[in-house]
Backbone as CSV, one residue per row, in Angstrom:
resi,resn,N_x,N_y,N_z,CA_x,CA_y,CA_z,C_x,C_y,C_z
1,MET,84.971,-120.576,-50.700,84.822,-119.582,-49.375,83.243,-120.787,-49.470
2,PRO,83.275,-120.399,-47.625,82.501,-121.867,-47.877,80.804,-120.529,-48.161
3,ALA,79.831,-121.809,-48.630,78.713,-121.240,-48.896,77.173,-121.681,-48.408
4,GLU,76.459,-121.109,-48.410,75.050,-121.664,-46.879,74.772,-122.602,-47.655
5,GLY,73.746,-123.200,-46.546,73.558,-124.320,-47.236,73.793,-125.762,-47.255
6,SER,73.213,-126.683,-47.052,73.957,-128.130,-46.231,72.965,-129.647,-46.780
7,SER,73.297,-130.800,-46.971,72.275,-131.632,-47.932,72.819,-133.324,-46.881
8,TRP,71.969,-133.662,-46.817,72.313,-135.090,-46.181,72.555,-136.270,-47.480
9,CYS,73.374,-137.154,-47.044,73.285,-138.169,-47.462,72.490,-139.669,-47.278
10,GLU,72.117,-140.363,-47.121,71.455,-141.285,-46.240,73.172,-142.521,-46.049
11,PHE,73.410,-142.362,-46.750,75.206,-143.493,-46.435,75.799,-142.313,-46.017
12,LYS,76.547,-141.110,-46.497,78.270,-140.163,-46.203,77.429,-139.353,-44.722
13,GLY,76.318,-139.305,-45.361,75.808,-138.116,-44.141,75.299,-136.624,-44.634
14,ARG,76.078,-135.490,-43.591,75.694,-134.205,-44.310,77.070,-133.736,-44.580
15,ALA,76.612,-132.809,-45.724,77.448,-132.621,-46.691,77.357,-130.824,-46.908
16,ALA,78.281,-130.532,-46.323,78.924,-128.753,-46.208,79.051,-128.782,-47.953
17,TYR,78.584,-127.240,-48.205,78.976,-126.531,-49.326,79.846,-125.258,-49.500
18,PHE,80.690,-125.061,-50.658,81.325,-124.028,-51.184,81.656,-123.526,-51.762
19,ASP,81.326,-122.195,-52.500,81.642,-121.554,-53.783,83.037,-121.947,-54.158
20,VAL,83.250,-121.708,-55.308,84.233,-121.961,-56.067,84.906,-120.634,-56.641
21,VAL,85.762,-119.973,-56.574,86.509,-118.375,-57.202,87.186,-118.737,-57.625
22,GLY,87.615,-118.781,-58.920,88.335,-118.355,-59.993,88.374,-117.481,-60.597
23,VAL,89.062,-117.344,-62.099,89.317,-115.695,-62.594,88.824,-116.889,-64.478
24,ASP,88.199,-115.538,-65.054,87.948,-116.491,-67.055,89.083,-116.104,-67.583
25,GLU,89.156,-116.158,-69.233,89.613,-115.992,-69.842,90.493,-114.519,-69.664
26,GLU,89.788,-113.124,-69.681,90.388,-111.912,-69.307,90.785,-111.433,-68.025
27,GLY,90.708,-112.424,-67.411,91.171,-112.219,-65.951,90.227,-111.748,-64.801
28,CYS,89.019,-110.886,-65.413,87.432,-111.101,-64.600,88.064,-112.738,-63.092
29,ARG,87.858,-112.201,-62.527,87.029,-112.761,-60.744,85.441,-113.683,-61.610
30,VAL,85.455,-114.708,-61.378,84.182,-115.394,-61.366,83.899,-115.900,-60.611
31,VAL,82.632,-116.401,-59.778,82.415,-117.396,-58.875,80.708,-118.476,-59.129
32,ALA,82.021,-119.829,-59.006,80.814,-120.677,-59.585,80.231,-121.346,-57.963
33,ALA,78.910,-121.073,-57.475,77.718,-120.426,-56.590,78.080,-122.553,-56.096
34,GLY,78.067,-122.557,-55.022,77.797,-124.331,-54.294,78.765,-125.263,-55.005
35,ALA,79.294,-124.932,-56.186,80.055,-125.934,-57.141,80.941,-126.707,-56.153
36,ALA,81.040,-126.346,-54.957,82.202,-128.013,-54.041,81.044,-128.040,-53.112
37,TRP,81.601,-129.442,-52.769,80.706,-130.116,-51.155,81.959,-130.793,-50.487
38,THR,82.125,-130.946,-49.525,82.913,-132.184,-48.234,81.906,-132.523,-47.358
39,TYR,82.388,-133.394,-46.896,81.506,-134.153,-45.568,82.847,-134.467,-44.909
40,LEU,82.483,-132.944,-43.944,83.440,-133.181,-42.744,83.975,-134.009,-41.330
41,ASP,81.980,-134.698,-41.276,81.960,-135.607,-40.431,80.883,-136.568,-40.689
42,PRO,81.826,-137.770,-41.987,81.151,-138.221,-42.374,81.170,-139.789,-41.794
43,THR,79.934,-140.596,-42.102,79.834,-141.805,-40.798,80.956,-143.097,-41.137
44,PRO,80.976,-143.891,-40.731,82.660,-144.483,-40.356,82.721,-144.775,-41.469
45,ALA,81.215,-145.952,-42.332,81.507,-146.589,-43.510,82.570,-145.151,-44.839
46,PHE,82.126,-144.366,-44.304,83.159,-143.427,-45.382,83.859,-142.256,-44.862
47,ALA,84.828,-142.813,-43.393,85.371,-142.026,-42.769,86.515,-141.812,-44.128
48,ALA,87.046,-142.619,-44.498,88.011,-141.994,-45.875,87.853,-140.816,-46.762
49,VAL,86.649,-139.545,-46.556,86.405,-139.085,-47.764,86.787,-137.612,-46.829
50,ALA,86.761,-137.833,-45.031,86.478,-136.891,-44.571,87.310,-135.646,-44.875
51,GLY,86.659,-134.233,-44.979,87.588,-133.499,-45.384,88.297,-133.209,-46.846
52,HIS,87.744,-134.157,-47.658,88.019,-134.043,-49.148,86.515,-133.406,-49.705
53,ILE,87.305,-132.723,-50.796,86.355,-131.488,-51.429,86.123,-131.657,-52.774
54,ALA,84.395,-132.184,-53.291,84.088,-132.745,-54.590,83.948,-130.951,-55.064
55,LEU,83.966,-131.403,-56.786,83.185,-130.711,-57.645,81.915,-130.743,-58.336
56,TYR,81.291,-130.214,-58.717,80.283,-130.732,-59.437,80.633,-129.541,-60.973
57,PRO,81.398,-130.557,-61.770,81.385,-130.155,-62.809,80.436,-128.899,-63.758
58,GLY,79.297,-129.243,-63.296,78.536,-128.292,-64.210,77.938,-127.327,-63.316
59,ARG,78.824,-127.123,-63.058,78.679,-125.324,-62.221,79.584,-124.426,-62.180
60,MET,80.750,-125.289,-63.241,81.705,-124.674,-63.661,82.032,-124.193,-65.319
61,THR,82.758,-123.290,-65.453,82.674,-123.056,-66.593,83.923,-123.900,-67.296
62,ARG,84.551,-124.631,-66.872,84.791,-125.968,-68.004,85.900,-126.878,-66.987
63,CYS,85.544,-128.126,-66.573,86.785,-128.588,-65.748,87.437,-129.595,-66.608
64,THR,88.614,-130.388,-66.157,89.277,-130.931,-67.496,90.032,-132.209,-66.443
65,VAL,90.641,-133.006,-67.316,91.176,-135.112,-66.545,91.947,-135.310,-67.605
66,ASP,93.501,-134.917,-67.366,94.257,-135.062,-68.294,94.295,-134.022,-69.471
67,GLY,93.727,-133.376,-69.490,93.602,-132.478,-70.856,92.585,-132.321,-71.273
68,GLU,91.516,-133.319,-70.973,90.236,-133.171,-71.893,88.920,-133.205,-70.997
69,ALA,88.105,-132.276,-72.008,87.179,-131.224,-70.888,86.015,-132.592,-70.209
70,VAL,85.847,-132.810,-69.156,85.012,-133.449,-68.602,83.625,-133.296,-69.289
71,ARG,82.478,-134.266,-69.391,80.982,-133.769,-69.571,80.498,-134.027,-67.956
72,PRO,79.175,-132.998,-67.346,79.217,-132.978,-66.299,77.734,-134.308,-66.539
73,GLN,77.465,-135.263,-65.109,77.028,-136.823,-65.038,75.896,-135.876,-65.429
74,GLU,74.705,-135.801,-66.054,73.561,-135.990,-66.546,72.262,-135.395,-65.433
75,GLY,71.699,-134.713,-65.253,70.711,-134.417,-64.168,71.101,-133.343,-63.173
76,GLY,71.954,-133.007,-63.211,72.307,-131.567,-62.182,72.022,-132.531,-60.035
77,PHE,71.808,-133.531,-60.051,71.668,-134.055,-59.025,73.422,-134.615,-58.273
78,TYR,73.665,-135.674,-59.838,75.240,-135.858,-59.505,76.196,-135.305,-59.354
79,GLY,77.617,-135.772,-58.804,78.922,-134.423,-59.717,79.595,-135.900,-59.919
80,GLY,79.284,-136.217,-61.169,80.223,-137.400,-62.043,80.456,-136.292,-62.816
81,TRP,81.851,-136.951,-63.014,82.767,-136.486,-64.352,82.906,-137.324,-65.262
82,VAL,82.078,-137.499,-66.262,82.653,-138.327,-67.428,83.626,-137.969,-68.554
83,THR,84.295,-138.303,-68.507,85.672,-138.895,-69.962,84.955,-139.728,-71.157
84,SER,85.670,-140.000,-72.063,85.935,-140.647,-73.138,86.378,-141.595,-72.365
85,ARG,86.935,-142.244,-71.634,87.679,-143.512,-70.968,86.798,-144.026,-69.868
86,VAL,85.494,-143.233,-69.301,84.438,-143.999,-68.345,83.250,-144.245,-69.417
87,VAL,83.453,-145.573,-68.648,81.296,-145.721,-69.338,80.634,-146.356,-68.604
88,GLY,79.550,-145.937,-69.105,78.329,-146.166,-68.629,77.542,-147.365,-68.484
89,PRO,76.781,-147.764,-67.751,75.654,-146.766,-67.461,75.518,-145.503,-67.047
90,PHE,74.948,-144.034,-67.271,75.362,-143.597,-66.169,74.010,-143.175,-65.233
91,LYS,73.235,-143.127,-64.411,72.666,-141.848,-63.689,72.343,-141.012,-63.497
92,GLY,70.483,-140.295,-63.610,70.909,-138.531,-64.167,69.647,-138.571,-65.090
93,SER,69.930,-139.772,-65.854,69.536,-138.739,-67.521,67.901,-139.274,-67.096
94,PRO,67.152,-139.308,-68.428,65.515,-139.842,-68.156,65.595,-141.119,-67.755
95,GLY,64.803,-141.763,-66.849,64.399,-143.087,-67.309,65.494,-144.065,-66.332
96,THR,66.454,-143.318,-65.465,67.294,-143.870,-64.626,67.138,-143.526,-63.578
97,ARG,65.940,-143.413,-62.575,65.520,-142.562,-61.645,65.386,-143.354,-60.652
98,GLY,65.096,-145.358,-60.731,64.761,-146.124,-60.198,65.859,-147.748,-59.961
99,TRP,67.240,-146.877,-60.250,67.971,-147.922,-60.620,69.781,-147.396,-59.982
């Protein structure tokens, strides 16, 4: 469901956010606030991402890729999905701000 707020990416443009609604192990409804985003009208260089939705794994209870639980990219700002098959270094951890 649409969430309040937006953000600006200097490369892709304005992002809109969504709350992600799901069900936990007991069948109870859960909401991950602002856990998804999209670029409805990205800059021309990123036109291919228009309308696609991305998820912040760190705002979800659990996310998997091919059955493997992902680790959210450090720092809370990036929406990266880290698995055993993804090799770093990764931006977001302490000392990585300037690169």
